[in-house]
C-alpha positions in Angstrom: 3.2 19.2 -0.5 -0.2 17.4 -0.3 0.5 13.7 -1.1 -2.3 11.3 -2.2 -3.1 8.5 0.2 -1.8 5.8 -2.2 1.0 5.8 -4.8 2.0 3.1 -7.3 5.6 2.1 -7.1 7.6 0.5 -10.0 11.0 -0.9 -10.1 12.6 -2.7 -13.1 14.7 -4.9 -10.8 11.4 -6.4 -9.6 9.4 -6.6 -12.8 6.8 -9.1 -11.5 6.0 -7.1 -8.3 3.2 -4.6 -7.9 4.0 -2.0 -5.1 1.5 0.4 -3.5 2.7 3.0 -1.1 0.4 4.1 1.7 1.5 7.7 2.7 -0.7 8.2 5.7 -0.3 6.7 9.2 0.5 3.9 9.4 2.8 4.3 6.4 3.8 1.2 4.5 4.6 -0.3 1.1 2.7 -3.4 0.1 3.6 -5.8 -2.7 0.2 -6.9 -4.0 1.6 -10.0 -5.6 2.2 -11.7 -2.3 0.7 -9.1 0.2 4.1 -8.6 1.9 4.1 -5.4 3.8 7.1 -3.2 4.7 6.1 -0.8 7.5 7.7 2.6 7.5 6.7 3.2 11.1 8.0 1.9 14.4 5.2 0.4 16.5 5.1 -0.1 20.2 2.4 -1.6 22.6 -0.9 0.1 21.9 0.1 1.1 18.4 0.6 -2.6 17.5 -3.0 -3.5 18.6 -4.4 -0.6 16.5 -2.3 -1.7 13.6 -3.6 -5.2 13.7 -7.2 -4.0 13.4 -6.4 -1.7 10.5 -4.3 -4.1 8.4 -7.1 -6.0 6.6 -8.9 -2.7 5.7 -5.6 -1.1 4.4 -4.8 -4.1 2.3 -8.2 -4.0 0.7 -8.0 -0.3 0.1 -4.6 -0.8 -1.5 -6.0 -3.4 -3.9 -9.0 -1.3 -4.8 -6.6 1.7 -5.5 -4.5 -0.5 -7.8 -7.6 -1.9 -9.6 -9.0 1.6 -10.1 -5.6 2.9 -11.5 -5.3 0.0 -13.9 -8.8 0.6 -15.3 -7.9 4.3 -15.8 -4.7 3.3 -17.7 -6.7 0.9 -19.9 -9.2 3.6 -20.7 -6.6 6.0 -22.0 
């Protein structure tokens, strides 16, 4: 299966939250409401340093993905 880089996540138990799932390394779920990130990877040493440099870019890409998706839903 070829997964897209980002997926939207929805859960009626968390109606106010907006989840975006990043499916490529480093895999994570971000709640765009508060920018809380749940990492789906275990990081060690060098990985942690690389992660810190990528976080800001990945958060921005997640937000851009969400905004693009919402514009598409509104257009339908």
